[in-house]
N, C-alpha and C positions, 0 to 999 in steps of 0.2 A: 843198369843203363836202359834208356828208352829205346826200344827197338822199332818204334813207329816209323821213323824215316826210312829205315831199311825195308820194312815190310811194304810200305806204300810206294816208295820211290826206287827201291833197289831192284835187282842186284847191281845194275849199271846206271851211271849218269854220264851224259855227254855234255861237255863244256867247250864252247868255242872261245878262243882268246884265253886259253887256260894257263898260259905260261907266265903271266905277270898280273900285278894289280888285283882287281876284284875277282877275275877268273881264277887266279892261283889260290886266293884265300878261300873261295867257294870250293875249290877242289880239296883243300885241306879239311874244311868243315865236313864235307860229305864223306871223305875218307875216314875221318874220325868216327863216323857212324857206320863204318864197315861197308860202304858202298864203293864198288869198283868204278874206276874213272876211264872214260874215253876222253883224252885230252887232245883238242884240236888247236894247232898253232902253226905259224909260218916257219919257226926256227927249230930244226931238229935237235940241236944241242940243248936248247931250253926245255924241249919236251923230254929228252932223256934225263935231264937234271930233275925235273918234276917227278918223273916215274920213279927214280931212285929214292927221292925224298919220301914219297907216299908209301912205297914199299917198306922202307926202313922204319918210318914212324908209326904206320898204321897197319902194315901187313896186307894192303890191298893190291890188286892187280891194276896196272895202268896200261891201257892201249893207247899208244901215241899215233896220231894221224897228222902227218904234215900236210897242210893245205892252206892256201892263201885264198880267203873268201872273196877277194877282189877278182879272182878268176872264176868265171861261171862254171868251169869244169870241176871245181873243188867240191861242189855238192855231190856229184857222182862218186868222187873219191871217198867222201865221208859215208855215204849210204852203202857203198859196196864193202867198206871196211867194217861196218857194224851189222851187216845183214844177219849174222848168226847170234847176235847178242840180245838179251832181254833188257832193253833200255827202258827205264822207268821214269827218268827225269832228263829233260833237255834244257840246258841253260845257254841262251843265245846272247853271249857276252861280247864277242869280237866286235870292234868298232874303231873308228878313227875320227878325228876332228879336222876340219878344213877351215882355217882362220884367214880372214881378210875380206876385202871387197868382193862380193859375188861376181860382178861383171868383169873384174880384172883377173879373176881366176881362170885357169885353163878348163875348157869344156871336158877334156878327158879326165882331169882330176875330179870334176863333179860327177862324171859317170862312174868312176871307180868308187867314189864315196857312197853313192846310192846303191851300188852293187853290194858293197860290204855292209853298210848300215841298215839297209832295208830289204833289198831283193833276196840276198842269201838267208837272212833270218826268216823271211816269209816262206821261202822254199823248204827250209829245214822244219819250220813249224808245221807246214802242210804235210810233209812226209811223216814226221814222227808223231804229229797230232793224230793222224789216221791210225797209226799203230797203237798209240796210247788209248785212244777211244775204243778200239777193238779189244785191247787188253783189259779195259774196264777200270783202270786206275793209273795214276802217275801224275806227272806235272810238267808244265812248260814255264820257263821264266825268260822274259825279255829284259835285257838291261838297256834302259832308255837313258834319260837325263832330265835334270830340272829344266834344261833348255827346251824340252818338248812342250812345255805349257804355254809358250808364246813365241812370237817371232823375235829373234835376237840379232840385231845388226852385227855384221862382221863375222858371224858364225851362222848366217841365214840358212844355208843348205844343210849344215850339220843339224841345226835345230829342227828343220823340216823332216829330215830322216828320222830323228828321234821321236818327233810327233807321230809319225807313221807307226812306229813300234808301240807307242802308248795307245793309240787308237785301236790297232789290231789286237793288242793284248787285252784291252778292256772288253772288246767284243767277244774274243775267244773265251774269256772267263765265263761268260754267260752260255755260249754255245757248247762248251765242252764239259761244264759242270754236271749235266745229266748223265754223262758217260764216265763219271768218276775221275775226271782229269782236272787238277787244279791249274789255274793260269795266274801268274803273278807278273806285274811289271815293276821292276826296281828302277827308281829315278834318282840316282845319286847326284850330288853336286860335284864341284871340282874335287878331284881325287888325285893324290900323288901316286902314280903308277910307275 
């Protein structure tokens, strides 16, 4: 078995939005490479289910962190829960879509969307990016969207938040490479989650 992922990105990976869809599958892929998982999600029952699955299938430890990234206080919850762990990979996957006319949507819904899709990933990338650069190895992954590449009517604000992640990730790829930190932006199309 190839030990490279564990040596470069282990022993722990942190994944936001880990309980379903892309996040859950990434947790499985990393666990299959013997990397322990910090799973961040809103629903404790789903976090518990994921932890049980990863332990049974792959024998890895899963630390469940219940946090809603639409709440600005969630960042401190994640940071304090992981302060004693050697996290080598951070996957910023949590996100939501807001569909409909931009001007007819509620301002509070737009504010929660930008908190979840842009501000929280930026804060986590800043915190863990510093740690990874000091560590001299590791990786950050932003989960963006194909909608990030242009303005898309009726998902205008969602597309804008995902464009932010794309731009930030592309820049950090260059900035963090000299420190041994890989930065990747995943831009999936429509996905059944």
